[in-house]
C-alpha positions as CSV (number, residue, x, y, z in Angstrom):
1,M,-41.8,-28.1,59.6
2,R,-41.3,-25.9,56.5
3,P,-39.0,-26.9,53.7
4,G,-35.9,-25.0,52.9
5,R,-36.7,-21.9,50.9
6,I,-33.5,-22.0,48.9
7,R,-31.4,-24.7,47.3
8,T,-27.9,-24.0,46.1
9,L,-25.4,-25.9,44.2
10,C,-22.6,-27.9,45.4
11,I,-24.2,-30.0,42.6
12,P,-24.0,-29.0,38.9
13,A,-27.5,-27.6,38.2
14,L,-28.5,-24.1,39.3
15,V,-31.1,-21.6,38.6
16,L,-29.9,-18.0,38.6
17,G,-31.9,-15.6,40.7
18,L,-32.6,-13.8,43.9
19,V,-33.7,-15.1,47.3
20,A,-36.6,-13.4,48.9
21,A,-35.7,-13.0,52.6
22,R,-35.9,-10.2,55.2
23,P,-32.6,-8.4,55.9
24,D,-32.0,-9.6,59.5
25,W,-28.5,-9.0,61.0
26,G,-29.0,-10.5,64.4
27,Q,-27.6,-13.8,65.7
28,G,-30.0,-16.7,65.3
29,Q,-31.9,-15.2,62.4
30,V,-31.7,-16.3,58.8
31,I,-29.4,-13.7,57.1
32,A,-29.5,-13.3,53.4
33,S,-28.0,-9.9,52.9
34,G,-26.3,-7.0,54.6
35,P,-27.4,-3.4,55.0
36,R,-28.5,-1.9,51.7
37,S,-26.9,1.4,52.7
38,C,-23.5,-0.3,53.0
39,P,-21.4,0.3,49.8
40,A,-20.0,-3.2,49.8
41,V,-20.8,-6.9,49.0
42,A,-19.7,-10.2,50.5
43,L,-18.0,-12.7,48.3
44,T,-18.7,-16.1,49.9
45,F,-17.3,-19.5,48.7
46,D,-18.7,-22.9,49.7
47,L,-16.2,-25.7,50.1
48,C,-18.4,-28.8,49.7
49,P,-17.0,-32.3,49.3
50,V,-16.5,-33.5,45.8
51,R,-16.3,-36.9,44.3
52,T,-13.7,-36.1,41.7
53,G,-11.0,-33.6,41.4
54,T,-8.8,-31.9,44.0
55,G,-11.7,-30.2,45.7
56,Y,-9.8,-26.9,45.8
57,D,-9.5,-24.1,43.3
58,Q,-5.9,-23.1,44.0
59,R,-5.9,-20.5,41.1
60,L,-8.9,-18.8,42.5
61,I,-7.4,-18.7,46.0
62,D,-4.1,-17.4,44.7
63,Y,-6.0,-14.6,42.9
64,L,-7.9,-13.6,46.1
65,V,-4.7,-13.5,48.1
66,A,-2.7,-11.6,45.4
67,H,-5.3,-8.9,45.3
68,R,-6.0,-9.0,49.0
69,I,-9.7,-9.6,48.4
70,P,-11.7,-10.2,51.6
71,A,-13.8,-13.4,51.3
72,T,-15.7,-15.8,53.5
73,F,-15.5,-19.6,53.1
74,F,-18.0,-22.1,54.3
75,L,-16.3,-25.5,54.9
76,S,-18.0,-28.8,55.3
77,G,-16.6,-31.3,57.8
78,K,-16.0,-33.9,55.2
79,W,-14.1,-31.3,53.1
80,I,-12.0,-30.3,56.1
81,A,-11.0,-33.9,56.9
82,R,-9.6,-34.3,53.3
83,H,-7.9,-30.9,53.0
84,D,-5.7,-30.3,56.0
85,E,-3.1,-28.3,54.1
86,Q,-5.7,-26.2,52.3
87,V,-7.5,-25.4,55.7
88,K,-4.1,-24.3,57.1
89,Q,-3.6,-22.1,54.0
90,L,-7.0,-20.4,54.4
91,L,-6.4,-19.8,58.1
92,Q,-3.2,-18.0,57.4
93,V,-4.8,-15.3,55.3
94,P,-5.9,-12.4,57.6
95,F,-8.6,-11.1,55.3
96,F,-10.3,-14.5,54.9
97,E,-13.0,-15.6,57.2
98,L,-14.1,-19.2,57.8
99,G,-17.6,-20.5,58.5
100,T,-19.0,-24.0,58.4
101,H,-21.2,-25.8,55.9
102,G,-22.5,-28.9,57.7
103,D,-20.5,-32.1,58.5
104,L,-21.4,-34.5,55.7
105,H,-23.3,-32.0,53.5
106,A,-26.6,-33.7,54.4
107,H,-30.1,-32.5,53.7
108,L,-31.0,-31.0,57.1
109,P,-34.8,-30.9,56.7
110,L,-34.8,-34.7,56.3
111,Q,-33.0,-35.2,59.6
112,S,-34.1,-35.3,63.2
113,P,-33.2,-32.3,65.4
114,E,-30.5,-34.5,67.1
115,D,-29.0,-35.4,63.8
116,Q,-29.2,-31.8,62.6
117,R,-27.3,-30.7,65.7
118,R,-24.5,-33.3,65.0
119,E,-24.3,-32.2,61.4
120,M,-24.1,-28.5,62.4
121,L,-21.5,-29.0,65.2
122,G,-19.2,-31.4,63.4
123,P,-17.1,-28.9,61.5
124,V,-17.3,-26.3,64.3
125,T,-15.7,-28.8,66.6
126,M,-13.1,-29.9,64.0
127,L,-11.9,-26.3,63.5
128,K,-11.7,-25.6,67.2
129,V,-10.0,-28.9,68.2
130,K,-7.6,-29.4,65.3
131,Y,-6.9,-25.8,64.2
132,D,-7.8,-23.8,67.4
133,R,-10.1,-21.6,65.3
134,R,-13.6,-20.6,66.6
135,T,-16.3,-19.8,64.1
136,S,-19.9,-18.8,64.5
137,L,-20.9,-18.5,60.8
138,F,-23.1,-21.3,59.5
139,R,-24.5,-22.0,56.1
140,P,-26.8,-25.0,55.7
141,P,-25.9,-27.5,52.9
142,Y,-27.9,-26.9,49.7
143,G,-29.4,-23.8,51.4
144,E,-32.0,-26.1,52.9
145,Y,-33.5,-25.7,56.4
146,N,-36.6,-25.9,58.5
147,D,-37.8,-24.5,61.8
148,D,-35.6,-26.9,63.7
149,T,-32.5,-25.8,61.8
150,V,-33.1,-22.1,62.7
151,T,-33.8,-22.9,66.3
152,L,-30.7,-25.0,66.7
153,A,-28.5,-22.3,65.1
154,R,-29.8,-19.8,67.6
155,D,-29.4,-22.2,70.5
156,L,-25.8,-23.0,69.4
157,G,-24.9,-19.4,69.0
158,L,-24.4,-19.6,65.2
159,R,-25.1,-16.9,62.7
160,F,-27.3,-18.4,59.9
161,I,-25.9,-17.1,56.6
162,L,-27.6,-17.6,53.3
163,W,-27.3,-15.3,50.3
164,N,-29.4,-13.1,47.9
165,V,-27.2,-13.5,44.8
166,V,-26.7,-16.9,43.2
167,S,-23.6,-16.9,40.8
168,G,-24.5,-20.2,39.1
169,D,-20.8,-21.1,38.9
170,P,-21.1,-24.9,39.4
171,D,-23.3,-25.1,36.3
172,P,-21.1,-26.5,33.5
173,T,-23.5,-25.2,30.8
174,L,-23.0,-21.5,31.8
175,S,-20.2,-19.5,30.2
176,A,-18.1,-17.0,32.1
177,E,-20.0,-14.2,30.4
178,Q,-23.4,-15.6,31.4
179,I,-22.2,-15.7,35.1
180,E,-20.8,-12.2,34.9
181,R,-24.0,-10.8,33.4
182,S,-26.1,-12.5,36.1
183,L,-23.9,-11.1,38.9
184,A,-24.0,-7.6,37.3
185,R,-27.8,-7.8,37.0
186,I,-28.7,-8.7,40.5
187,T,-25.9,-7.5,42.8
188,R,-26.7,-4.5,44.9
189,N,-25.4,-2.8,48.0
190,G,-25.2,-5.3,50.9
191,S,-25.5,-8.3,48.6
192,I,-24.2,-11.7,49.8
193,I,-23.0,-13.7,46.8
194,V,-22.6,-17.5,46.8
195,L,-19.8,-19.0,44.8
196,H,-17.7,-22.2,45.1
197,A,-14.0,-22.7,45.7
198,N,-14.0,-26.5,45.5
199,G,-13.1,-26.7,41.8
200,K,-16.6,-27.3,40.6
201,G,-16.9,-23.8,39.2
202,K,-15.5,-24.0,35.7
203,H,-15.5,-20.2,35.3
204,T,-15.4,-19.0,38.9
205,Y,-12.0,-17.5,38.6
206,E,-12.9,-15.5,35.5
207,A,-16.2,-14.3,37.0
208,V,-14.6,-13.2,40.2
209,A,-11.7,-11.4,38.3
210,Y,-14.3,-9.5,36.2
211,F,-16.4,-8.6,39.2
212,Y,-13.5,-7.4,41.3
213,E,-11.6,-5.5,38.6
214,Q,-14.5,-4.0,36.6
215,W,-18.0,-4.2,38.0
216,L,-17.4,-3.4,41.6
217,P,-15.2,-0.3,41.0
218,E,-17.7,1.0,38.4
219,H,-20.4,0.8,41.0
220,H,-18.3,2.1,43.8
221,L,-18.6,-1.1,45.8
222,Q,-16.0,-3.0,47.7
223,P,-15.8,-6.7,48.9
224,M,-16.0,-7.4,52.6
225,T,-16.2,-10.5,54.8
226,I,-19.6,-11.5,56.1
227,S,-18.8,-10.2,59.5
228,D,-17.6,-6.8,58.3
229,L,-20.6,-6.5,55.9
230,L,-23.1,-7.2,58.7
231,A,-21.3,-4.7,60.9
232,C,-21.0,-2.1,58.2
233,Q,-21.9,1.4,59.4
234,R,-25.3,2.2,57.9
235,S,-25.4,5.8,56.7
236,E,-28.1,7.9,55.3
237,P,-28.4,7.7,51.5
């Protein structure tokens, strides 16, 4: 079994950079970006469980709603269980899309296939049973996976979503300007950007506001949900 090729941060240490991955858009494949010909990017926000704090960046969410910015959120089962009102709030926004992020935010490559299956299905079941919301988007905790994870995602009908732009927002040593420069340097057409909406990003709000109000318009790009980005009509350059 191969180790996960990427490790992201629902923990406060992060290396800024790109993820090398093929641009697959089919179900069951590991998806790290959308079509390069699409003049859009996907802003994605992980909602991992936290030990301290509210676990929810209300200011960020209010900004996204006020500006009608499409976004995709990946919710862990443990986070869902502790944030009923916030889940309901996210579900009410028509330009938000919800995916899942594991049940307990476990390291999947260290688990048996049976345990991986339970970790992957936990939040999917919670969203369906408690909130009557079906979702097929899945992001593995920490960005870690092995061959079993990919096979299980395919067998369960899940779209395996990673990213190719790391924001670095949970790293408390990074300033808003550093995050903004990194996003500007590596974002391209079709990029999937990973951020956090669980309150661990000290400068997530500022970085998103800069990105949406300045950088994206300057580069003639628009934000989309993951599903819309992957379905984006590819046109000739």
